[in-house]
C-alpha positions in Angstrom: 101.0 112.6 103.6 99.0 110.9 105.9 96.4 113.1 107.9 96.8 117.0 106.8 94.9 118.8 109.3 94.0 122.5 108.1 95.9 124.4 111.0 92.9 126.8 111.0 90.5 124.0 111.8 89.0 123.9 115.2 87.4 120.2 116.1 84.3 121.6 117.7 81.0 119.6 119.3 77.8 120.2 117.7 74.6 118.6 118.7 74.4 115.3 120.2 76.5 114.0 116.8 79.9 112.2 116.5 80.6 114.7 113.7 81.7 118.2 114.6 81.9 120.9 111.9 85.5 121.7 111.3 84.6 125.3 111.3 87.0 127.6 111.5 87.3 131.5 112.8 89.1 132.4 109.5 87.0 135.1 107.7 89.0 134.7 104.5 87.2 133.4 101.2 87.2 129.4 101.2 88.6 128.9 104.9 85.0 128.5 106.2 83.6 131.4 108.5 81.5 129.8 111.0 82.4 129.3 114.4 80.2 127.0 116.9 78.6 128.9 119.5 77.3 126.0 121.4 73.9 125.8 119.4 74.4 124.9 116.0 72.4 122.0 115.2 71.4 120.3 112.0 68.9 122.6 110.7 69.2 125.2 113.0 68.8 128.3 111.5 68.6 127.0 108.2 65.8 125.9 106.0 65.9 123.1 103.2 66.7 125.4 100.6 70.0 126.2 102.2 71.1 122.4 102.7 73.8 121.3 100.5 72.7 119.7 97.0 75.5 116.9 97.1 74.6 116.0 93.6 76.2 117.7 90.8 79.3 117.4 88.7 80.9 114.3 88.3 80.2 113.8 92.0 78.8 109.9 93.2 76.6 110.5 96.3 76.9 107.3 98.5 73.9 106.2 100.4 74.8 102.8 101.4 78.0 100.7 102.5 77.1 98.7 99.3 77.1 101.6 97.3 80.6 102.4 98.7 81.7 99.1 98.0 80.4 99.2 94.3 82.2 102.4 93.4 85.3 101.4 95.1 85.9 98.5 93.1 85.1 100.4 90.0 87.8 103.0 91.0 90.0 99.7 91.6 88.8 98.1 88.2 89.8 101.4 86.5 93.1 102.3 88.1 91.4 105.5 89.9 92.2 107.1 93.2 89.1 108.1 95.0 88.4 111.1 96.7 85.8 110.9 99.7 84.2 114.0 100.8 82.4 113.4 104.1 79.9 115.9 104.7 76.9 117.0 106.2 73.6 119.0 104.7 73.8 121.3 107.8 77.5 122.0 107.8 78.5 125.6 106.9 82.2 124.8 105.9 80.7 122.2 104.0 78.3 124.5 102.1 81.6 126.5 101.3 83.5 124.0 99.7 80.9 121.9 97.9 80.6 124.3 94.6 84.6 123.8 94.3 84.4 120.0 95.0 81.7 120.0 92.3 84.1 121.8 90.0 87.1 119.9 90.5 85.3 116.9 90.0 84.5 117.9 86.5 88.1 119.3 85.8 89.9 115.8 87.1 87.5 113.0 85.5 91.1 110.7 86.0 89.8 110.5 89.7 86.4 109.1 91.3 84.7 112.0 93.8 82.5 110.4 96.3 80.1 112.2 98.9 79.2 110.4 101.9 76.7 112.6 104.3 77.7 111.6 107.7 74.1 112.0 109.2 72.9 109.3 106.7 75.8 106.8 107.0 76.8 107.4 110.9 78.5 104.1 111.4 80.0 103.7 108.1 81.4 107.6 108.7 83.0 106.2 112.1 84.5 103.0 110.9 87.0 105.5 108.7 87.8 107.7 111.8 85.8 110.8 110.6 85.7 113.0 113.4 84.7 116.5 111.8 82.9 117.8 108.5 84.0 118.3 105.9 86.9 115.4 105.8 88.4 114.4 102.6 90.1 110.8 102.0 92.1 109.8 99.3 92.0 106.1 98.5 93.6 103.9 96.2 92.7 100.2 96.2 90.4 100.8 99.5 93.4 101.8 101.3 93.6 105.6 102.4 96.3 107.7 100.8 95.9 110.7 102.7 93.4 112.9 104.8 92.4 116.6 104.7 90.2 118.0 107.7 88.5 121.2 107.0 87.0 123.3 104.0 90.8 124.4 103.3 89.9 125.1 99.3 93.6 126.0 98.2 94.9 122.8 100.1 92.0 120.7 98.6 92.6 121.8 95.0 96.4 121.4 95.6 95.9 117.7 97.0 93.5 117.0 93.9 95.9 118.5 91.1 98.9 116.4 93.0 96.6 112.8 93.0 95.2 113.5 89.5 98.9 113.9 88.2 100.7 111.6 90.3 102.5 108.2 90.2 99.8 106.8 92.4 97.4 106.4 88.9 98.2 103.2 88.2 97.9 101.7 84.7 95.4 99.0 85.6 92.7 100.9 83.0 95.1 101.5 80.5 95.6 97.9 79.4 
């Protein structure tokens, strides 16, 4: 299950960031539709209103390594699997997937949903080997179970359903 990559995803370089957008040329809904043309930059062609609102649903926005550690400890204590969305406010495919991510966070409260802005926490994101946005990590007890790179709506939903219903869910929180 480790390191799934949407076959439609192309890792591309954006601005001088180490975090390219996992854009695709596929125009099907939910698969991302923005391709890199060499000039896509943070804030380019968009204003504040178009940036992603990371808050909402049952998603916890991580703003520091300390808040990450706190949520991981909380998830471990409750026996929850963590779904971590490494995203960026300027990322087109991230904008496409964010509403579904929020919806799934409400539908599957047995999982803990986190969002990390790679521009705010660059070193931290690099420590998890995040090379494109969006990237979703699935963690149990702080250890990576799986990884999805790209805004693949069907695959993200499928993976969340599998982990919500899986035997990975421990009995820690039910004693």
